[in-house]
BALOBA-1460 file (C-alpha; in Angstrom, 3 decimals):
// residues 226
<rec num="1" residu="m" x="-0.028" y="0.004" z="-0.051"/>
<rec num="2" residu="n" x="1.230" y="3.624" z="-0.770"/>
<rec num="3" residu="e" x="2.004" y="4.944" z="2.570"/>
<rec num="4" residu="r" x="1.517" y="8.485" z="1.388"/>
<rec num="5" residu="l" x="-2.022" y="8.320" z="0.050"/>
<rec num="6" residu="l" x="-5.122" y="10.077" z="1.571"/>
<rec num="7" residu="h" x="-8.483" y="8.909" z="1.068"/>
<rec num="8" residu="t" x="-11.286" y="11.322" z="1.651"/>
<rec num="9" residu="r" x="-15.006" y="10.840" z="2.309"/>
<rec num="10" residu="w" x="-17.809" y="13.410" z="2.493"/>
<rec num="11" residu="l" x="-20.643" y="12.176" z="4.705"/>
<rec num="12" residu="g" x="-22.943" y="15.035" z="4.710"/>
<rec num="13" residu="r" x="-25.104" y="15.496" z="7.874"/>
<rec num="14" residu="s" x="-24.473" y="12.406" z="9.863"/>
<rec num="15" residu="d" x="-25.695" y="11.209" z="13.209"/>
<rec num="16" residu="y" x="-22.827" y="11.458" z="15.876"/>
<rec num="17" residu="a" x="-23.085" y="7.964" z="17.138"/>
<rec num="18" residu="a" x="-22.973" y="6.433" z="13.636"/>
<rec num="19" residu="a" x="-20.062" y="8.626" z="12.721"/>
<rec num="20" residu="w" x="-18.243" y="7.561" z="16.030"/>
<rec num="21" residu="e" x="-18.785" y="4.011" z="15.211"/>
<rec num="22" residu="l" x="-17.455" y="4.396" z="11.628"/>
<rec num="23" residu="q" x="-14.350" y="5.979" z="13.027"/>
<rec num="24" residu="r" x="-13.797" y="3.011" z="15.245"/>
<rec num="25" residu="t" x="-14.210" y="0.617" z="12.193"/>
<rec num="26" residu="l" x="-11.868" y="2.663" z="10.171"/>
<rec num="27" residu="a" x="-9.227" y="2.936" z="12.941"/>
<rec num="28" residu="a" x="-9.076" y="-0.782" z="13.247"/>
<rec num="29" residu="q" x="-8.728" y="-1.102" z="9.501"/>
<rec num="30" residu="r" x="-5.971" y="1.490" z="9.436"/>
<rec num="31" residu="a" x="-4.201" y="-0.288" z="12.241"/>
<rec num="32" residu="a" x="-4.256" y="-3.325" z="10.156"/>
<rec num="33" residu="d" x="-2.950" y="-1.519" z="7.153"/>
<rec num="34" residu="a" x="-6.006" y="-2.627" z="5.307"/>
<rec num="35" residu="i" x="-6.856" y="1.209" z="4.316"/>
<rec num="36" residu="p" x="-4.578" y="4.249" z="3.826"/>
<rec num="37" residu="d" x="-4.801" y="7.408" z="5.874"/>
<rec num="38" residu="t" x="-8.481" y="8.650" z="5.720"/>
<rec num="39" residu="l" x="-10.218" y="11.953" z="6.281"/>
<rec num="40" residu="l" x="-13.886" y="12.001" z="6.959"/>
<rec num="41" residu="l" x="-15.632" y="15.420" z="6.414"/>
<rec num="42" residu="l" x="-19.215" y="15.972" z="7.538"/>
<rec num="43" residu="e" x="-21.632" y="17.906" z="9.753"/>
<rec num="44" residu="h" x="-23.689" y="16.664" z="12.661"/>
<rec num="45" residu="p" x="-27.290" y="17.434" z="13.900"/>
<rec num="46" residu="p" x="-27.315" y="19.385" z="17.138"/>
<rec num="47" residu="t" x="-25.035" y="17.497" z="19.520"/>
<rec num="48" residu="y" x="-22.993" y="18.427" z="22.703"/>
<rec num="49" residu="t" x="-19.971" y="16.243" z="23.291"/>
<rec num="50" residu="i" x="-17.868" y="16.026" z="26.658"/>
<rec num="51" residu="g" x="-14.271" y="14.823" z="26.221"/>
<rec num="52" residu="r" x="-12.126" y="13.094" z="28.814"/>
<rec num="53" residu="s" x="-10.868" y="16.342" z="30.244"/>
<rec num="54" residu="g" x="-14.456" y="17.658" z="30.803"/>
<rec num="55" residu="g" x="-17.365" y="17.434" z="32.991"/>
<rec num="56" residu="h" x="-20.987" y="18.365" z="33.339"/>
<rec num="57" residu="e" x="-20.101" y="21.575" z="35.192"/>
<rec num="58" residu="h" x="-19.659" y="23.395" z="31.827"/>
<rec num="59" residu="l" x="-23.131" y="22.413" z="30.655"/>
<rec num="60" residu="l" x="-25.361" y="25.356" z="31.486"/>
<rec num="61" residu="v" x="-28.785" y="23.738" z="30.753"/>
<rec num="62" residu="s" x="-30.567" y="20.576" z="31.863"/>
<rec num="63" residu="a" x="-30.761" y="17.408" z="29.779"/>
<rec num="64" residu="e" x="-34.556" y="18.241" z="29.404"/>
<rec num="65" residu="q" x="-33.816" y="21.533" z="27.936"/>
<rec num="66" residu="l" x="-31.372" y="19.963" z="25.433"/>
<rec num="67" residu="r" x="-34.034" y="17.494" z="24.370"/>
<rec num="68" residu="e" x="-36.457" y="20.319" z="23.908"/>
<rec num="69" residu="r" x="-33.979" y="21.830" z="21.577"/>
<rec num="70" residu="g" x="-33.669" y="18.657" z="19.669"/>
<rec num="71" residu="a" x="-29.997" y="18.161" z="20.837"/>
<rec num="72" residu="t" x="-28.192" y="15.188" z="22.289"/>
<rec num="73" residu="l" x="-25.358" y="14.994" z="24.786"/>
<rec num="74" residu="v" x="-22.684" y="12.395" z="24.385"/>
<rec num="75" residu="e" x="-19.580" y="11.511" z="26.518"/>
<rec num="76" residu="v" x="-16.792" y="10.681" z="24.266"/>
<rec num="77" residu="d" x="-13.170" y="9.304" z="24.342"/>
<rec num="78" residu="r" x="-11.376" y="12.245" z="22.790"/>
<rec num="79" residu="g" x="-9.337" y="14.795" z="24.734"/>
<rec num="80" residu="g" x="-10.796" y="18.134" z="25.687"/>
<rec num="81" residu="d" x="-13.682" y="19.488" z="27.384"/>
<rec num="82" residu="i" x="-17.345" y="20.058" z="26.311"/>
<rec num="83" residu="t" x="-18.069" y="21.444" z="22.748"/>
<rec num="84" residu="y" x="-21.084" y="21.765" z="20.378"/>
<rec num="85" residu="h" x="-21.557" y="20.240" z="16.934"/>
<rec num="86" residu="g" x="-24.429" y="21.311" z="14.771"/>
<rec num="87" residu="p" x="-25.658" y="22.180" z="11.070"/>
<rec num="88" residu="g" x="-23.246" y="24.544" z="9.304"/>
<rec num="89" residu="q" x="-20.178" y="23.347" z="11.206"/>
<rec num="90" residu="l" x="-17.466" y="21.486" z="9.178"/>
<rec num="91" residu="v" x="-16.178" y="18.506" z="11.083"/>
<rec num="92" residu="g" x="-13.177" y="16.538" z="10.161"/>
<rec num="93" residu="y" x="-12.205" y="13.108" z="11.534"/>
<rec num="94" residu="p" x="-8.649" y="12.130" z="10.352"/>
<rec num="95" residu="i" x="-7.960" y="8.466" z="10.637"/>
<rec num="96" residu="l" x="-4.236" y="8.524" z="10.408"/>
<rec num="97" residu="q" x="-1.394" y="6.052" z="11.357"/>
<rec num="98" residu="m" x="0.790" y="8.264" z="13.612"/>
<rec num="99" residu="k" x="4.005" y="6.311" z="13.103"/>
<rec num="100" residu="q" x="3.863" y="7.700" z="9.557"/>
<rec num="101" residu="h" x="3.474" y="11.361" z="10.925"/>
<rec num="102" residu="g" x="6.162" y="11.476" z="13.657"/>
<rec num="103" residu="r" x="4.369" y="9.825" z="16.605"/>
<rec num="104" residu="d" x="4.252" y="13.356" z="18.326"/>
<rec num="105" residu="l" x="0.815" y="14.154" z="19.649"/>
<rec num="106" residu="h" x="1.555" y="17.786" z="20.346"/>
<rec num="107" residu="q" x="2.861" y="18.302" z="16.760"/>
<rec num="108" residu="y" x="-0.255" y="16.425" z="15.358"/>
<rec num="109" residu="l" x="-2.484" y="19.047" z="17.096"/>
<rec num="110" residu="r" x="-0.289" y="21.868" z="15.780"/>
<rec num="111" residu="n" x="-0.634" y="20.389" z="12.356"/>
<rec num="112" residu="l" x="-4.478" y="20.280" z="12.523"/>
<rec num="113" residu="e" x="-4.450" y="23.859" z="13.558"/>
<rec num="114" residu="q" x="-2.185" y="24.713" z="10.594"/>
<rec num="115" residu="v" x="-4.595" y="23.163" z="8.157"/>
<rec num="116" residu="l" x="-7.327" y="25.386" z="9.330"/>
<rec num="117" residu="i" x="-5.266" y="28.450" z="9.603"/>
<rec num="118" residu="d" x="-4.198" y="27.824" z="5.955"/>
<rec num="119" residu="l" x="-7.745" y="27.320" z="4.938"/>
<rec num="120" residu="l" x="-8.937" y="30.566" z="6.608"/>
<rec num="121" residu="a" x="-5.964" y="32.354" z="4.914"/>
<rec num="122" residu="s" x="-7.542" y="31.454" z="1.575"/>
<rec num="123" residu="y" x="-10.633" y="33.598" z="2.645"/>
<rec num="124" residu="d" x="-8.151" y="36.505" z="3.622"/>
<rec num="125" residu="l" x="-8.606" y="35.843" z="7.314"/>
<rec num="126" residu="a" x="-5.637" y="35.980" z="9.550"/>
<rec num="127" residu="a" x="-6.427" y="33.088" z="11.967"/>
<rec num="128" residu="r" x="-3.999" y="32.136" z="14.685"/>
<rec num="129" residu="r" x="-3.173" y="29.860" z="17.519"/>
<rec num="130" residu="f" x="-3.878" y="31.127" z="21.117"/>
<rec num="131" residu="p" x="-1.020" y="30.341" z="23.530"/>
<rec num="132" residu="g" x="-2.138" y="27.886" z="26.140"/>
<rec num="133" residu="y" x="-5.198" y="26.699" z="24.214"/>
<rec num="134" residu="t" x="-5.740" y="24.136" z="21.471"/>
<rec num="135" residu="g" x="-7.832" y="25.285" z="18.527"/>
<rec num="136" residu="v" x="-7.939" y="28.143" z="15.931"/>
<rec num="137" residu="w" x="-8.832" y="31.742" z="16.780"/>
<rec num="138" residu="v" x="-9.640" y="34.869" z="14.695"/>
<rec num="139" residu="g" x="-8.752" y="37.796" z="17.045"/>
<rec num="140" residu="d" x="-9.903" y="36.784" z="20.532"/>
<rec num="141" residu="e" x="-12.714" y="34.521" z="19.200"/>
<rec num="142" residu="k" x="-12.510" y="30.806" z="18.635"/>
<rec num="143" residu="i" x="-13.562" y="29.635" z="15.256"/>
<rec num="144" residu="a" x="-12.416" y="26.068" z="15.431"/>
<rec num="145" residu="a" x="-12.144" y="23.431" z="18.208"/>
<rec num="146" residu="i" x="-9.930" y="20.420" z="18.177"/>
<rec num="147" residu="g" x="-10.087" y="17.202" z="20.331"/>
<rec num="148" residu="v" x="-8.474" y="13.953" z="19.310"/>
<rec num="149" residu="r" x="-7.865" y="10.424" z="20.320"/>
<rec num="150" residu="v" x="-4.902" y="8.171" z="19.499"/>
<rec num="151" residu="n" x="-5.581" y="4.455" z="20.175"/>
<rec num="152" residu="a" x="-3.225" y="1.811" z="21.421"/>
<rec num="153" residu="r" x="-2.017" y="0.963" z="17.976"/>
<rec num="154" residu="g" x="-1.203" y="4.555" z="17.154"/>
<rec num="155" residu="v" x="-4.243" y="5.464" z="14.985"/>
<rec num="156" residu="t" x="-6.091" y="8.768" z="15.410"/>
<rec num="157" residu="s" x="-9.772" y="9.508" z="15.635"/>
<rec num="158" residu="h" x="-12.080" y="12.539" z="16.328"/>
<rec num="159" residu="g" x="-10.416" y="15.714" z="15.135"/>
<rec num="160" residu="f" x="-11.645" y="19.351" z="14.309"/>
<rec num="161" residu="a" x="-14.751" y="21.342" z="14.144"/>
<rec num="162" residu="l" x="-14.820" y="24.637" z="12.123"/>
<rec num="163" residu="n" x="-17.747" y="26.926" z="12.447"/>
<rec num="164" residu="v" x="-18.716" y="27.807" z="9.032"/>
<rec num="165" residu="s" x="-22.401" y="28.907" z="9.263"/>
<rec num="166" residu="t" x="-23.123" y="27.456" z="12.651"/>
<rec num="167" residu="n" x="-25.812" y="29.098" z="14.678"/>
<rec num="168" residu="l" x="-23.461" y="30.573" z="17.360"/>
<rec num="169" residu="a" x="-26.427" y="31.033" z="19.861"/>
<rec num="170" residu="d" x="-26.242" y="27.167" z="20.431"/>
<rec num="171" residu="f" x="-22.930" y="27.640" z="22.199"/>
<rec num="172" residu="a" x="-24.836" y="29.561" z="24.943"/>
<rec num="173" residu="a" x="-25.814" y="26.381" z="26.457"/>
<rec num="174" residu="i" x="-22.182" y="25.552" z="27.457"/>
<rec num="175" residu="v" x="-18.940" y="27.042" z="28.458"/>
<rec num="176" residu="p" x="-17.191" y="26.044" z="25.115"/>
<rec num="177" residu="c" x="-14.093" y="23.926" z="25.798"/>
<rec num="178" residu="g" x="-14.247" y="25.232" z="29.360"/>
<rec num="179" residu="i" x="-13.095" y="28.636" z="28.256"/>
<rec num="180" residu="s" x="-15.243" y="31.480" z="29.695"/>
<rec num="181" residu="d" x="-13.218" y="34.555" z="28.830"/>
<rec num="182" residu="y" x="-13.556" y="34.522" z="25.140"/>
<rec num="183" residu="g" x="-16.404" y="34.087" z="22.584"/>
<rec num="184" residu="v" x="-16.813" y="31.960" z="19.463"/>
<rec num="185" residu="t" x="-17.322" y="33.135" z="15.817"/>
<rec num="186" residu="s" x="-17.836" y="31.683" z="12.378"/>
<rec num="187" residu="l" x="-16.581" y="31.928" z="8.936"/>
<rec num="188" residu="e" x="-19.923" y="33.429" z="7.663"/>
<rec num="189" residu="r" x="-20.046" y="35.910" z="10.468"/>
<rec num="190" residu="l" x="-16.511" y="37.116" z="9.692"/>
<rec num="191" residu="l" x="-17.089" y="37.359" z="6.002"/>
<rec num="192" residu="g" x="-20.538" y="38.610" z="5.919"/>
<rec num="193" residu="q" x="-21.729" y="36.232" z="3.243"/>
<rec num="194" residu="q" x="-23.341" y="32.729" z="2.903"/>
<rec num="195" residu="l" x="-21.027" y="29.817" z="2.198"/>
<rec num="196" residu="d" x="-21.669" y="26.354" z="1.118"/>
<rec num="197" residu="l" x="-20.362" y="23.716" z="3.643"/>
<rec num="198" residu="r" x="-19.370" y="21.307" z="0.899"/>
<rec num="199" residu="q" x="-17.322" y="23.838" z="-0.935"/>
<rec num="200" residu="v" x="-15.452" y="24.610" z="2.187"/>
<rec num="201" residu="a" x="-14.847" y="20.935" z="2.717"/>
<rec num="202" residu="d" x="-13.452" y="20.760" z="-0.869"/>
<rec num="203" residu="h" x="-10.918" y="23.592" z="0.037"/>
<rec num="204" residu="v" x="-9.888" y="21.814" z="3.283"/>
<rec num="205" residu="v" x="-8.729" y="18.583" z="1.489"/>
<rec num="206" residu="p" x="-5.665" y="19.959" z="-0.458"/>
<rec num="207" residu="r" x="-4.498" y="21.934" z="2.665"/>
<rec num="208" residu="f" x="-4.860" y="18.898" z="4.839"/>
<rec num="209" residu="a" x="-2.811" y="16.823" z="2.349"/>
<rec num="210" residu="a" x="-0.179" y="19.531" z="2.123"/>
<rec num="211" residu="v" x="0.330" y="19.797" z="5.812"/>
<rec num="212" residu="f" x="0.452" y="16.090" z="6.346"/>
<rec num="213" residu="n" x="2.512" y="15.446" z="3.184"/>
<rec num="214" residu="l" x="-0.035" y="13.136" z="1.642"/>
<rec num="215" residu="q" x="-1.258" y="12.614" z="-1.917"/>
<rec num="216" residu="v" x="-5.054" y="12.768" z="-2.345"/>
<rec num="217" residu="a" x="-6.222" y="9.571" z="-3.840"/>
<rec num="218" residu="e" x="-9.282" y="11.021" z="-5.583"/>
<rec num="219" residu="p" x="-11.467" y="14.076" z="-5.320"/>
<rec num="220" residu="l" x="-13.738" y="14.424" z="-2.377"/>
<rec num="221" residu="a" x="-16.668" y="12.276" z="-3.226"/>
<rec num="222" residu="w" x="-20.120" y="11.806" z="-1.782"/>
<rec num="223" residu="r" x="-20.159" y="8.522" z="0.101"/>
<rec num="224" residu="g" x="-23.594" y="8.778" z="1.728"/>
<rec num="225" residu="a" x="-24.842" y="10.264" z="5.062"/>
<rec num="226" residu="l" x="-25.009" y="7.963" z="8.160"/>
């Protein structure tokens, strides 16, 4: 198998639990070298997730209120605190074999940030890292959250969530990533224009491949929602 290939898959709007299960399946296949590095791109229905570093203290509404909003709450095995996923947010789940990418988790996180910084630069936005925090910021507002997992066989899952046309009011139900001092923003809010989520996903792929020194096996293709 060509160790530098990247397969991509566009899932559209996909249930969080189904996408999580797909990640586990692909991670096992990647660990067995049955597939190359893979990038899943999608959006979720309204879902709040709590990572291994988080707790319910940063959830500001009750479970009943979440249900009334049509949202779900899931405790997951990624790093990080609580965050929100919803329509208009571009989510990326890389399934990578870390031994091919330096085995350095901190560098992996910086690389994910760089992918999004490069993407936002293509929209003439000066995105940046914020010292002490993981993620991507424009000014003092967070535009992308990152939380990952690396399994015992060195394969990644979970990944990044970029606010494209996300309803930012949905973040009011939480203290996003446990950070109370700064706000959140979106690509559409900053640009003042509507964007097609799929087109933004198309722009992510070459930047992801460049940062991780991978060759895209084929154009980003529709592979069906979950």
